[in-house]
LOTORTOR-832842 format. One record per residue: x, y, z of N, C-alpha, C in turn; residue in one letter. Coordinates in steps of 0.1 Angstrom, whole numbers, padded with zeros to 4 digits, always signed. Layout:
<rs>
XYZXYZXYZA ...
</rs>
This chain:
<rs>
+0343+0023+0046+0338+0012+0055+0332+0001+0047M +0336-0011+0049+0332-0023+0041+0317-0026+0045Q +0309-0029+0035+0295-0032+0038+0294-0047+0041K +0285-0050+0050+0282-0064+0053+0272-0069+0042T +0273-0082+0038+0264-0088+0028+0250-0087+0033S +0240-0084+0024+0226-0082+0028+0221-0093+0036F +0223-0106+0031+0218-0117+0038+0224-0121+0051W +0236-0114+0054+0242-0116+0067+0240-0105+0076K +0234-0094+0071+0233-0082+0079+0221-0082+0089A +0210-0089+0086+0198-0088+0094+0193-0102+0098G +0180-0103+0099+0173-0116+0103+0164-0120+0092H +0168-0130+0084+0160-0134+0072+0147-0140+0076T +0145-0148+0087+0132-0154+0090+0122-0143+0093P +0126-0132+0100+0117-0121+0103+0114-0114+0091T +0123-0111+0082+0121-0104+0069+0110-0112+0061L +0112-0125+0060+0102-0133+0051+0089-0134+0058L +0089-0135+0072+0076-0136+0079+0068-0123+0078A +0076-0112+0078+0070-0099+0076+0063-0097+0062S +0070-0102+0052+0065-0102+0039+0052-0110+0038F +0052-0122+0043+0040-0131+0043+0028-0125+0050F +0031-0120+0062+0020-0113+0069+0014-0101+0062Y +0023-0093+0057+0020-0081+0049+0012-0085+0037F +0016-0095+0030+0010-0100+0017-0004-0104+0019D -0007-0112+0029-0021-0117+0031-0029-0106+0037L -0023-0098+0045-0031-0087+0050-0036-0077+0039S -0027-0075+0030-0031-0066+0019-0041-0073+0010F -0041-0086+0009-0050-0094+0001-0065-0091+0006M -0067-0091+0019-0080-0089+0024-0083-0074+0026V -0073-0066+0026-0075-0052+0027-0083-0046+0015W -0080-0051+0003-0086-0046-0009-0097-0056-0015V -0101-0066-0007-0109-0076-0012-0123-0071-0017I -0127-0060-0012-0140-0054-0017-0139-0049-0031L -0127-0045-0036-0126-0040-0049-0129-0051-0060G -0122-0062-0060-0125-0073-0069-0139-0078-0068P -0145-0077-0057-0159-0083-0055-0170-0072-0057L -0166-0060-0060-0175-0049-0060-0186-0050-0071A -0182-0056-0082-0192-0057-0093-0203-0067-0089V -0199-0078-0083-0209-0088-0078-0217-0084-0066Q -0210-0077-0057-0217-0072-0045-0227-0061-0050I -0223-0053-0059-0232-0042-0063-0245-0048-0070S -0244-0059-0077-0256-0064-0084-0265-0070-0073S -0261-0074-0062-0269-0080-0052-0275-0069-0042D -0266-0059-0039-0270-0049-0029-0276-0037-0036V -0272-0034-0048-0277-0023-0056-0270-0010-0052G -0258-0009-0057-0250+0003-0054-0248+0012-0067L -0249+0025-0065-0246+0034-0076-0231+0035-0078S -0226+0041-0089-0212+0042-0092-0205+0049-0081A -0210+0060-0076-0204+0067-0065-0203+0058-0052A -0214+0051-0049-0214+0042-0038-0204+0031-0039Q -0202+0025-0051-0192+0015-0053-0178+0021-0051K -0176+0033-0056-0163+0039-0054-0160+0041-0039G -0170+0045-0031-0168+0048-0017-0167+0035-0009L -0174+0024-0013-0172+0011-0006-0158+0006-0008V -0152+0007-0020-0139+0002-0022-0128+0011-0016V -0132+0024-0015-0122+0034-0009-0122+0034+0006A -0133+0030+0013-0134+0031+0027-0123+0023+0034T -0120+0010+0030-0109+0003+0037-0095+0011+0035P -0094+0018+0024-0081+0025+0022-0080+0037+0032L -0091+0044+0034-0091+0055+0043-0090+0050+0058L -0097+0039+0061-0096+0034+0075-0082+0028+0077A -0077+0022+0067-0063+0017+0069-0053+0028+0071G -0055+0039+0064-0047+0051+0065-0047+0056+0079A -0059+0058+0085-0060+0064+0098-0055+0054+0109L -0057+0041+0107-0053+0031+0116-0038+0028+0116L -0032+0032+0105-0017+0030+0105-0010+0039+0115R -0016+0051+0118-0010+0059+0128-0012+0052+0142M -0024+0047+0144-0026+0040+0157-0017+0028+0158V -0015+0020+0147-0006+0009+0147+0008+0013+0149M +0012+0024+0143+0026+0029+0145+0029+0032+0159G +0019+0038+0167+0021+0040+0181+0022+0027+0188V +0014+0017+0185+0014+0004+0192+0027-0003+0189L +0033-0001+0177+0046-0007+0174+0057-0002+0183V +0057+0010+0186+0067+0016+0195+0064+0013+0210D +0051+0012+0214+0048+0009+0228+0049-0006+0231L +0044-0015+0222+0043-0029+0225+0054-0037+0218L +0061-0031+0208+0070-0038+0199+0062-0043+0187Q +0069-0044+0175+0061-0048+0163+0054-0061+0163P +0061-0071+0169+0055-0085+0168+0041-0085+0175K +0040-0080+0187+0028-0080+0195+0017-0072+0188K +0021-0060+0183+0011-0052+0176+0005-0059+0164A +0014-0066+0156+0009-0073+0145+0000-0085+0149G +0003-0091+0160-0006-0102+0165-0020-0097+0167M -0021-0086+0174-0034-0080+0177-0041-0077+0164I -0034-0070+0155-0041-0067+0142-0046-0078+0135G -0039-0089+0134-0043-0101+0127-0055-0107+0133Q -0056-0108+0146-0068-0113+0153-0080-0105+0150L -0079-0092+0150-0090-0083+0147-0096-0085+0133V -0086-0086+0124-0091-0089+0110-0098-0102+0108V -0092-0112+0114-0099-0125+0113-0112-0126+0119M -0114-0119+0130-0127-0118+0136-0137-0110+0127A -0132-0100+0120-0141-0092+0111-0145-0100+0099G -0136-0108+0094-0139-0117+0082-0149-0127+0086L -0148-0133+0098-0158-0142+0103-0172-0136+0104A -0172-0124+0109-0185-0116+0110-0192-0115+0096W -0184-0111+0087-0189-0109+0073-0193-0122+0067A -0186-0133+0069-0188-0146+0064-0202-0151+0069W -0205-0148+0081-0218-0153+0087-0230-0145+0082L -0228-0137+0072-0240-0131+0065-0245-0118+0070G -0236-0109+0074-0240-0096+0080-0239-0084+0071N -0236-0087+0058-0234-0076+0049-0247-0075+0040L -0257-0068+0045-0270-0068+0038-0272-0055+0031H -0265-0044+0034-0268-0031+0027-0255-0023+0027D -0256-0011+0021-0245-0002+0018-0238+0002+0031Y -0246+0005+0042-0239+0009+0054-0232-0002+0061H -0237-0015+0060-0229-0026+0065-0216-0028+0058A -0216-0026+0045-0204-0027+0037-0194-0016+0041L -0199-0004+0044-0189+0006+0049-0183+0002+0062L -0192-0003+0071-0187-0007+0084-0176-0018+0083A -0179-0028+0074-0169-0039+0071-0156-0033+0066F -0158-0023+0057-0146-0016+0052-0137-0010+0062G -0143-0005+0073-0135+0000+0084-0127-0011+0091V -0134-0022+0093-0127-0034+0099-0115-0038+0090I -0117-0039+0077-0107-0043+0068-0095-0033+0068L -0098-0021+0073-0087-0011+0074-0076-0015+0083G -0080-0024+0093-0069-0029+0102-0059-0037+0095V -0064-0045+0084-0055-0052+0076-0045-0043+0068A -0050-0032+0064-0042-0022+0057-0032-0016+0066G -0035-0015+0079-0025-0010+0089-0014-0019+0092A -0014-0031+0086-0003-0041+0087+0010-0034+0082A +0009-0025+0073+0020-0018+0067+0029-0012+0079F +0022-0006+0089+0029+0001+0100+0036-0009+0109A +0033-0022+0107+0040-0032+0116+0051-0039+0108V +0048-0044+0096+0057-0052+0088+0070-0045+0085A +0069-0032+0081+0081-0025+0077+0090-0022+0089L +0085-0017+0101+0095-0015+0112+0100-0029+0117P +0092-0039+0117+0096-0052+0121+0108-0057+0113L +0108-0055+0100+0120-0058+0092+0131-0048+0093A +0127-0035+0092+0137-0024+0091+0147-0024+0103S +0142-0027+0115+0150-0025+0127+0162-0036+0127R +0161-0046+0119+0172-0056+0118+0183-0052+0109W +0182-0041+0101+0191-0039+0090+0198-0025+0091Y +0211-0025+0087+0219-0012+0087+0214-0002+0076P +0218+0010+0077+0213+0020+0067+0216+0016+0053P +0227+0010+0049+0230+0008+0035+0222-0003+0029E +0214-0010+0038+0205-0021+0033+0190-0018+0035H +0187-0006+0039+0173-0003+0042+0164-0004+0030Q +0169+0001+0018+0161+0001+0007+0157-0014+0002G +0167-0022+0003+0165-0036-0001+0156-0043+0009T +0158-0042+0022+0150-0048+0032+0136-0044+0032A +0134-0031+0031+0120-0026+0031+0113-0029+0017L +0121-0030+0007+0116-0034-0006+0110-0048-0006G +0118-0057+0001+0113-0071+0002+0101-0072+0011I +0102-0066+0022+0090-0066+0031+0078-0059+0025A +0081-0048+0018+0070-0041+0012+0064-0047+0000G +0071-0057-0006+0065-0064-0017+0053-0072-0014A +0049-0072-0001+0036-0077+0003+0025-0070-0003G +0027-0059-0010+0017-0052-0018+0011-0062-0028N +0019-0073-0032+0014-0083-0041+0001-0090-0037S -0002-0089-0024-0014-0095-0019-0027-0089-0025G -0025-0076-0030-0037-0070-0036-0039-0077-0050T -0029-0082-0056-0031-0089-0069-0038-0103-0066A -0034-0109-0055-0041-0122-0052-0056-0120-0050L -0060-0109-0044-0074-0106-0043-0081-0105-0057A -0075-0097-0066-0080-0095-0079-0080-0108-0087A -0070-0117-0085-0069-0129-0093-0079-0140-0089L -0082-0141-0076-0090-0152-0071-0104-0149-0067F -0105-0137-0061-0118-0134-0055-0130-0135-0064A -0130-0129-0076-0142-0130-0085-0145-0144-0089P -0136-0152-0091-0138-0166-0095-0144-0174-0083T -0139-0172-0072-0144-0179-0060-0158-0174-0057L -0161-0161-0059-0174-0156-0057-0185-0163-0066A -0181-0166-0078-0190-0172-0088-0193-0186-0083I -0183-0193-0078-0185-0207-0074-0191-0209-0060H -0188-0200-0051-0192-0202-0037-0201-0191-0032F -0202-0180-0039-0209-0168-0034-0200-0158-0028G -0202-0145-0030-0192-0135-0026-0191-0135-0011W -0201-0138-0003-0199-0137+0012-0190-0149+0017Q -0191-0160+0010-0183-0171+0014-0168-0169+0011N -0165-0160+0002-0151-0156+0000-0144-0151+0012V -0151-0144+0021-0146-0139+0033-0142-0151+0043F -0150-0161+0043-0147-0173+0051-0135-0181+0045G -0134-0181+0032-0122-0188+0026-0109-0181+0029L -0110-0168+0030-0098-0160+0033-0092-0163+0047C -0101-0168+0056-0096-0171+0069-0085-0183+0069L -0086-0191+0059-0076-0202+0058-0062-0198+0056I -0059-0190+0045-0045-0185+0044-0041-0176+0055P -0051-0168+0060-0047-0159+0071-0043-0166+0084L -0049-0177+0086-0045-0186+0098-0031-0191+0096A -0028-0195+0084-0014-0200+0081-0004-0189+0083V -0007-0177+0078+0002-0166+0080+0004-0162+0094A -0007-0163+0102-0006-0160+0116+0003-0170+0124F +0003-0183+0120+0011-0192+0126+0026-0190+0122L +0028-0187+0110+0042-0185+0105+0048-0172+0112V +0039-0162+0113+0043-0150+0120+0047-0152+0134Y +0039-0160+0141+0042-0162+0156+0054-0170+0158M +0057-0179+0149+0069-0188+0150+0082-0182+0146V +0082-0175+0135+0094-0170+0129+0098-0155+0131F +0088-0147+0133+0091-0132+0134+0096-0130+0148A +0106-0121+0149+0112-0117+0161+0115-0102+0161K +0113-0096+0173+0116-0082+0174+0131-0080+0175D +0136-0069+0168+0151-0066+0168+0155-0062+0182A +0167-0066+0186+0172-0063+0200+0175-0048+0202P +0177-0041+0191+0182-0027+0192+0170-0017+0190N +0158-0021+0193+0146-0012+0191+0147+0000+0200A +0143+0012+0194+0144+0024+0202+0134+0023+0214P +0136+0030+0225+0127+0030+0236+0114+0036+0233P +0103+0032+0239+0090+0038+0237+0090+0052+0242A +0082+0060+0234+0080+0074+0238+0066+0077+0243K +0065+0088+0250+0051+0092+0254+0043+0095+0242S +0030+0095+0244+0021+0097+0232+0023+0111+0227L +0025+0121+0236+0027+0135+0231+0040+0136+0222V +0050+0127+0225+0062+0128+0218+0060+0124+0203A +0050+0116+0201+0048+0112+0187+0044+0124+0178Y +0037+0133+0184+0033+0145+0176+0044+0154+0173L +0056+0153+0180+0067+0162+0178+0073+0160+0164Q +0072+0148+0159+0078+0146+0145+0070+0154+0135V +0058+0158+0137+0050+0166+0128+0055+0180+0127L +0063+0184+0136+0069+0197+0136+0081+0198+0126K +0085+0187+0121+0096+0186+0112+0090+0186+0098D +0094+0196+0089+0088+0197+0076+0091+0185+0067R +0102+0178+0070+0105+0166+0062+0095+0155+0063D +0089+0155+0075+0078+0145+0078+0066+0147+0068A +0063+0159+0066+0052+0163+0057+0055+0160+0043W +0068+0163+0039+0072+0160+0026+0071+0145+0023W +0076+0137+0032+0075+0122+0030+0061+0117+0029F +0052+0123+0037+0038+0119+0037+0032+0123+0024M +0035+0134+0018+0030+0138+0006+0035+0129-0006F +0048+0127-0006+0054+0119-0016+0048+0105-0016F +0046+0099-0005+0040+0085-0004+0025+0085-0007Y +0018+0096-0005+0004+0097-0008+0002+0096-0023S +0012+0099-0031+0012+0098-0045+0016+0084-0050V +0027+0080-0045+0032+0066-0050+0023+0055-0045T +0021+0054-0032+0013+0043-0027-0002+0046-0029F -0005+0059-0028-0019+0062-0031-0024+0058-0045G -0015+0061-0055-0018+0056-0068-0019+0041-0069G -0009+0034-0063-0009+0020-0064-0022+0014-0057F -0025+0018-0045-0036+0011-0038-0049+0016-0044S -0050+0028-0048-0063+0033-0054-0066+0026-0067G -0056+0023-0075-0058+0016-0087-0061+0001-0084L -0054-0005-0075-0056-0019-0071-0070-0021-0067A -0076-0011-0060-0090-0013-0055-0100-0010-0066S -0096-0002-0076-0106+0003-0086-0106-0003-0100S -0095-0009-0103-0093-0013-0117-0103-0024-0121L -0107-0033-0112-0118-0043-0116-0130-0036-0120T -0134-0026-0112-0146-0018-0116-0144-0010-0129I -0132-0005-0130-0129+0003-0142-0130-0006-0155Y -0123-0017-0155-0124-0026-0167-0138-0031-0170F -0145-0034-0159-0159-0038-0161-0168-0027-0167N -0167-0015-0161-0175-0004-0165-0171+0003-0178G -0158+0004-0181-0153+0010-0193-0153+0001-0205Q -0150-0011-0203-0148-0020-0215-0158-0032-0214Y -0167-0033-0204-0176-0044-0204-0171-0057-0201G -0159-0058-0195-0153-0071-0192-0161-0078-0180L -0162-0091-0180-0168-0098-0169-0160-0096-0156S -0166-0097-0144-0158-0096-0132-0146-0104-0131P -0146-0116-0136-0135-0125-0136-0124-0120-0145V -0127-0117-0157-0117-0112-0167-0112-0098-0162T -0120-0090-0157-0116-0077-0152-0106-0079-0140A -0109-0090-0132-0100-0093-0121-0086-0098-0126G -0086-0105-0137-0073-0110-0142-0065-0098-0147Y -0072-0089-0154-0065-0077-0159-0059-0069-0147F -0068-0067-0137-0063-0060-0125-0051-0067-0118T -0052-0080-0117-0041-0087-0111-0028-0085-0118A -0028-0085-0132-0016-0082-0139-0010-0069-0136A -0019-0059-0135-0014-0045-0132-0008-0045-0118C -0015-0051-0109-0011-0050-0095+0002-0058-0092V +0003-0070-0099+0015-0078-0097+0027-0070-0102F +0025-0062-0113+0036-0054-0118+0041-0044-0108A +0031-0037-0102+0034-0027-0092+0040-0032-0079G +0036-0044-0075+0041-0049-0062+0054-0056-0064S +0057-0063-0075+0069-0070-0077+0081-0061-0079M +0079-0049-0083+0090-0040-0085+0094-0032-0073V +0086-0033-0062+0089-0025-0050+0103-0029-0045R +0107-0042-0044+0121-0044-0040+0131-0039-0050P +0128-0039-0063+0137-0033-0073+0138-0018-0070I +0127-0012-0067+0128+0003-0064+0137+0005-0052G +0136-0003-0042+0145-0001-0030+0159-0004-0033G +0161-0014-0041+0175-0018-0045+0181-0007-0054R +0173-0002-0064+0178+0009-0073+0181+0021-0065L +0173+0024-0055+0175+0036-0047+0188+0034-0038A +0191+0022-0034+0203+0019-0026+0215+0022-0035D +0214+0019-0048+0225+0020-0058+0227+0034-0063R +0216+0041-0067+0218+0054-0074+0212+0065-0066I +0205+0062-0055+0200+0073-0046+0184+0073-0047G +0178+0075-0036+0163+0076-0035+0158+0087-0043G +0164+0099-0042+0159+0111-0048+0159+0109-0064I +0170+0105-0069+0170+0103-0084+0160+0093-0088R +0159+0082-0081+0149+0071-0085+0135+0076-0084T +0132+0083-0073+0118+0088-0071+0114+0099-0082L +0124+0107-0085+0121+0118-0095+0117+0112-0108S +0124+0102-0113+0121+0095-0125+0108+0088-0125L +0105+0082-0114+0092+0075-0113+0080+0084-0113M +0081+0096-0107+0070+0105-0107+0067+0110-0121Y +0078+0112-0129+0076+0117-0142+0069+0106-0151M +0074+0094-0149+0068+0083-0157+0053+0080-0153L +0051+0080-0140+0037+0078-0136+0027+0088-0141A +0031+0101-0141+0023+0111-0146+0020+0109-0161A +0030+0106-0168+0028+0104-0183+0018+0092-0186I +0020+0081-0179+0011+0069-0181-0003+0072-0177F -0005+0078-0165-0018+0081-0161-0026+0091-0170L -0018+0100-0176-0024+0109-0186-0028+0102-0198L -0020+0093-0203-0023+0084-0214-0036+0076-0212I -0036+0070-0200-0048+0062-0196-0061+0070-0196A -0059+0083-0192-0071+0092-0190-0078+0095-0203S -0072+0093-0215-0078+0097-0228-0089+0086-0232V -0089+0075-0225-0099+0065-0229-0094+0057-0241G -0085+0048-0239-0079+0040-0249-0089+0031-0256L -0088+0028-0269-0098+0021-0276-0100+0006-0273P -0090+0000-0266-0092-0014-0263-0087-0017-0248S -0093-0027-0242-0089-0031-0229-0075-0035-0228S -0070-0042-0238-0056-0046-0238-0046-0034-0238I -0049-0024-0246-0041-0012-0245-0041-0005-0232M -0053-0005-0226-0055+0002-0213-0047-0006-0203A -0048-0019-0203-0041-0027-0193-0026-0025-0194A -0021-0024-0207-0006-0022-0209-0002-0009-0203A -0010+0001-0205-0006+0015-0199-0007+0014-0184V -0017+0008-0178-0018+0007-0164-0007-0001-0158F -0003-0011-0165+0009-0019-0160+0021-0010-0159V +0023-0002-0169+0035+0007-0169+0033+0018-0158L +0021+0023-0156+0019+0032-0145+0022+0026-0131A +0017+0013-0130+0019+0006-0117+0034+0003-0115M +0041+0000-0126+0056-0003-0124+0062+0010-0119L +0058+0022-0124+0064+0034-0119+0061+0037-0105S +0048+0035-0101+0044+0038-0088+0050+0028-0078L +0050+0015-0082+0056+0005-0073+0071+0007-0070G +0078+0011-0081+0092+0015-0079+0094+0027-0070T +0085+0036-0072+0085+0048-0063+0082+0045-0048G +0074+0035-0046+0071+0031-0032+0084+0026-0025N +0092+0018-0033+0105+0013-0027+0114+0024-0025G +0114+0034-0034+0124+0045-0032+0121+0054-0020A +0108+0057-0018+0104+0065-0006+0109+0059+0006V +0107+0045+0008+0112+0039+0020+0126+0035+0020F +0134+0039+0010+0148+0039+0012+0152+0051+0019Q +0145+0062+0017+0148+0075+0022+0143+0077+0037L +0131+0072+0040+0125+0075+0053+0134+0070+0065V +0139+0058+0064+0148+0054+0076+0160+0061+0078P +0166+0067+0067+0178+0075+0068+0175+0088+0076Q +0163+0094+0073+0160+0107+0080+0154+0105+0094R +0146+0094+0096+0139+0092+0108+0141+0078+0114F +0154+0075+0116+0157+0061+0120+0152+0059+0135R +0153+0069+0143+0148+0067+0157+0133+0068+0158K +0127+0073+0148+0112+0075+0149+0106+0066+0138E +0112+0055+0134+0108+0048+0122+0094+0042+0124I +0090+0038+0137+0077+0033+0139+0066+0043+0137G +0067+0054+0143+0057+0064+0141+0057+0070+0127V +0069+0071+0121+0070+0077+0107+0064+0067+0097M +0066+0054+0100+0060+0044+0091+0045+0045+0092T +0039+0048+0104+0025+0049+0105+0020+0062+0098G +0027+0073+0100+0023+0086+0094+0024+0085+0079L +0035+0081+0074+0037+0080+0059+0027+0070+0053V +0026+0059+0060+0016+0049+0055+0002+0054+0055G -0001+0062+0066-0014+0069+0066-0017+0078+0054M -0007+0086+0051-0008+0094+0039-0010+0086+0027A -0003+0075+0025-0004+0067+0014-0019+0061+0012G -0024+0057+0023-0038+0052+0023-0048+0063+0020G -0045+0076+0025-0054+0087+0021-0054+0090+0006I -0042+0089+0001-0040+0091-0014-0048+0080-0021G -0048+0068-0017-0056+0057-0023-0070+0059-0022G -0075+0064-0010-0089+0067-0008-0093+0078-0018F -0085+0088-0019-0089+0099-0028-0090+0094-0042Y -0080+0086-0047-0081+0082-0061-0093+0073-0063L -0095+0063-0055-0106+0053-0056-0120+0060-0056A -0121+0069-0046-0134+0076-0045-0136+0086-0057S -0126+0093-0061-0127+0103-0072-0130+0096-0085S -0125+0084-0087-0128+0077-0099-0143+0073-0100L -0149+0069-0088-0163+0066-0087-0172+0078-0090G -0168+0090-0083-0176+0102-0085-0174+0107-0100Y -0162+0106-0105-0160+0110-0119-0169+0102-0129S -0170+0089-0126-0178+0081-0135-0193+0085-0134K -0198+0088-0121-0212+0091-0119-0215+0105-0125Q -0206+0114-0123-0209+0128-0128-0207+0130-0142L -0197+0124-0148-0193+0127-0162-0195+0115-0172T -0197+0103-0166-0199+0091-0175-0186+0084-0178G -0174+0090-0174-0162+0083-0176-0152+0086-0164D -0140+0080-0165-0131+0081-0154-0119+0092-0156Y -0121+0099-0167-0110+0108-0172-0106+0118-0161Q -0116+0125-0155-0113+0135-0145-0104+0130-0133G -0108+0119-0128-0101+0113-0116-0086+0110-0120G -0084+0104-0132-0070+0101-0136-0062+0113-0139L -0068+0123-0145-0060+0136-0148-0056+0142-0135I -0065+0143-0125-0062+0150-0113-0050+0143-0106L -0050+0129-0106-0040+0122-0099-0026+0124-0106F -0027+0124-0120-0015+0126-0127-0009+0140-0124A -0018+0150-0122-0013+0163-0118-0006+0163-0104A -0011+0154-0095-0005+0153-0082+0009+0148-0083L +0011+0138-0092+0024+0133-0095+0034+0144-0100A +0029+0153-0108+0037+0164-0113+0041+0173-0101I +0031+0176-0093+0034+0184-0081+0044+0178-0072V +0043+0165-0070+0053+0158-0062+0067+0159-0068A +0068+0157-0081+0081+0159-0087+0087+0173-0085L +0079+0183-0086+0083+0197-0083+0087+0198-0069L +0080+0192-0059+0083+0193-0045+0096+0186-0042G +0099+0175-0048+0111+0167-0046+0123+0175-0052L +0121+0182-0063+0132+0190-0068+0135+0202-0059S +0125+0207-0052+0127+0218-0043+0135+0214-0030A +0134+0202-0026+0141+0198-0013+0153+0190-0015V +0156+0185-0027+0167+0176-0028+0181+0181-0025K +0183+0194-0028+0196+0200-0024+0198+0200-0009T +0188+0205-0002+0189+0205+0013+0191+0192+0019R +0183+0182+0014+0185+0168+0019+0199+0163+0017W +0204+0165+0005+0218+0159+0002+0229+0166+0009R +0226+0178+0014+0237+0185+0021+0235+0185+0037T +0225+0179+0042+0222+0178+0056+0222+0164+0060T +0210+0158+0063+0210+0144+0068+0214+0134+0058W +0213+0137+0045+0217+0128+0035+0231+0129+0030G +0239+0137+0037+0253+0139+0032+0262+0127+0036S +0273+0126+0029+0282+0114+0032+0287+0113+0046A +0287+0125+0053+0292+0125+0066+0281+0120+0076A +0269+0119+0072+0258+0115+0080+0253+0101+0078M +0255+0095+0066+0250+0082+0063+0258+0075+0053T +0259+0062+0053+0265+0054+0043+0257+0052+0030N +0244+0055+0032+0235+0052+0021+0235+0064+0011A +0232+0060-0002+0231+0070-0012+0217+0077-0012K +0217+0090-0012+0205+0098-0011+0202+0105-0024I 
</rs>
């Protein structure tokens, strides 16, 4: 069967609006990471508290992705995304007005920022539902490249904090978010072939399928590694190498840009050679680079180079996972995006918080990095265990046009 050209197969304005919404949502989702050094000096946070402050939005975003996934199927993606954006902008306004006075207020704000992280469960189904199976990896790779918003936070937030104060950064964020909201409302459209809404109980049925758990675990490693490092590297470069918050932010931005920009490449590569093959290679590379980083490299430049390579591997893996998910769970893509995204956020929370606790307990970050590298190896072994079954059942040529 002849394939339709990608740019003729779906709805480009929705795809690009999804990317823009996702991009700026992720920018504010991790904003506490790049600002953590400056916030800590004012509020007085321990290493473990800093780790938990930057990890809280990741955990909240993870849990709220499930909620947003349900809303996507009940209300349609566009309306669910509209609600989420309004909640985030209200939360930023609250923080801007000077309500972040202590550790507990920062944790509460982190929960609100979790709504921005839940944008994942909206942007991907909004784009995915417009595209046929053979173009899922590319479409979700482009929409998912909104991960690059985490780099924008690292690139600009520390410098803006120096010039305007860190609380005013939250007010400045409202400007691009308002633009993204207008673009989203004008250009994003729900696909006409959306599956009908299910009862709330029906959403839990997908958890009876073991493949759902496998995908959740696989994404907890790829996206968990990406988001955990995106939130923590500014603190890492500041604490490990004594870099200023601004310089540490630049180093972090380079690492995060690498991981986010290759997500479409990961999806495209998975479309061409198969998601399983792509993902297997990425797990192996990510484990190697994280283990190298864990030894404590002698210079910040060397560390940045290794983290860039790790993020390239994890970002490519993110695209590969979401080439596979729509093939297996096309009718449940809304709730599966929420579940898989939730697992990814939990992985990020684990990595970010474990790095903070590792620093406080041992004086360095080695333990946290080694444990996460071990998870990548476990994921590689798990993928090896299921690949034959996947390729001979739902991933067979008789079931889909996509390469599995």
